C-alpha positions as CSV (number, residue, x, y, z in Angstrom):
1,M,111.6,51.5,149.3
2,T,113.8,52.0,146.2
3,K,112.9,54.8,143.7
4,T,114.8,56.7,141.0
5,L,115.8,60.1,141.8
6,N,113.3,61.7,139.5
7,E,110.5,60.1,141.4
8,L,111.4,61.8,144.8
9,L,109.3,64.8,145.7
10,P,110.9,68.2,146.9
11,G,112.0,67.9,150.4
12,E,112.6,64.1,150.4
13,V,115.9,62.7,151.1
14,G,117.3,59.7,149.3
15,V,120.5,57.5,149.5
16,V,122.0,56.6,146.3
17,T,122.3,52.8,145.9
18,K,123.2,52.5,142.2
19,V,123.9,54.6,139.1
20,T,122.7,52.6,136.0
21,G,123.4,53.9,132.3
22,F,126.7,53.6,130.5
23,G,129.3,55.7,128.8
24,P,129.9,59.4,129.4
25,I,126.5,60.1,131.0
26,K,127.3,57.7,133.8
27,R,130.9,59.0,134.2
28,R,129.5,62.6,134.4
29,I,127.1,61.6,137.0
30,V,129.7,59.7,139.1
31,D,132.2,62.5,138.7
32,M,129.6,64.9,140.2
33,G,129.7,62.9,143.4
34,L,126.5,60.9,143.0
35,V,128.1,57.4,144.2
36,A,126.5,54.6,146.3
37,G,126.0,55.8,149.8
38,T,125.6,59.4,149.1
39,K,122.6,61.4,150.7
40,V,120.7,63.5,148.2
41,L,118.0,66.1,149.1
42,V,115.6,67.0,146.5
43,Q,115.1,70.8,146.7
44,K,112.8,71.9,143.8
45,F,111.7,71.3,140.3
46,A,111.7,74.0,137.6
47,P,108.1,75.4,136.7
48,L,107.8,73.1,133.7
49,G,109.2,70.1,135.7
50,D,112.7,69.8,134.1
51,P,115.4,70.2,135.4
52,M,115.4,69.4,139.1
53,E,117.6,70.9,141.8
54,I,119.2,68.6,144.4
55,K,121.7,69.1,147.3
56,V,124.4,66.6,147.3
57,K,127.6,66.8,149.5
58,N,127.0,70.4,150.5
59,F,126.5,71.8,147.0
60,N,123.5,72.4,144.8
61,L,123.3,70.4,141.5
62,S,120.7,70.7,138.7
63,L,119.9,67.5,136.7
64,R,117.6,66.7,133.9
65,K,115.0,64.2,134.7
66,A,116.4,61.8,132.2
67,E,119.7,61.8,134.0
68,A,118.1,61.6,137.5
69,A,116.1,58.5,136.2
70,L,119.5,56.7,135.9
71,I,120.1,57.1,139.7
72,E,118.4,54.4,142.0
73,C,118.1,55.5,145.6
74,T,116.3,54.4,148.8
75,V,114.1,56.9,150.6
76,A,115.7,58.0,153.9
77,D,113.8,58.9,156.9
């Protein structure tokens, strides 16, 4: 099943399939290591829901929900 990263719940693992968007935002996301085939673990959301913390390539990363909405992924088992 394909979802955007902001739709995953804490504890869920996804595999990045595509990064949408354009310009500096897309470049920043790709530079942080979020490229196709990368596993991502959603760790938690801030108390008000934004930003979210994910674990990618053995480091923690905080993303705004608007940025996470640009990352498509499949839910891993």
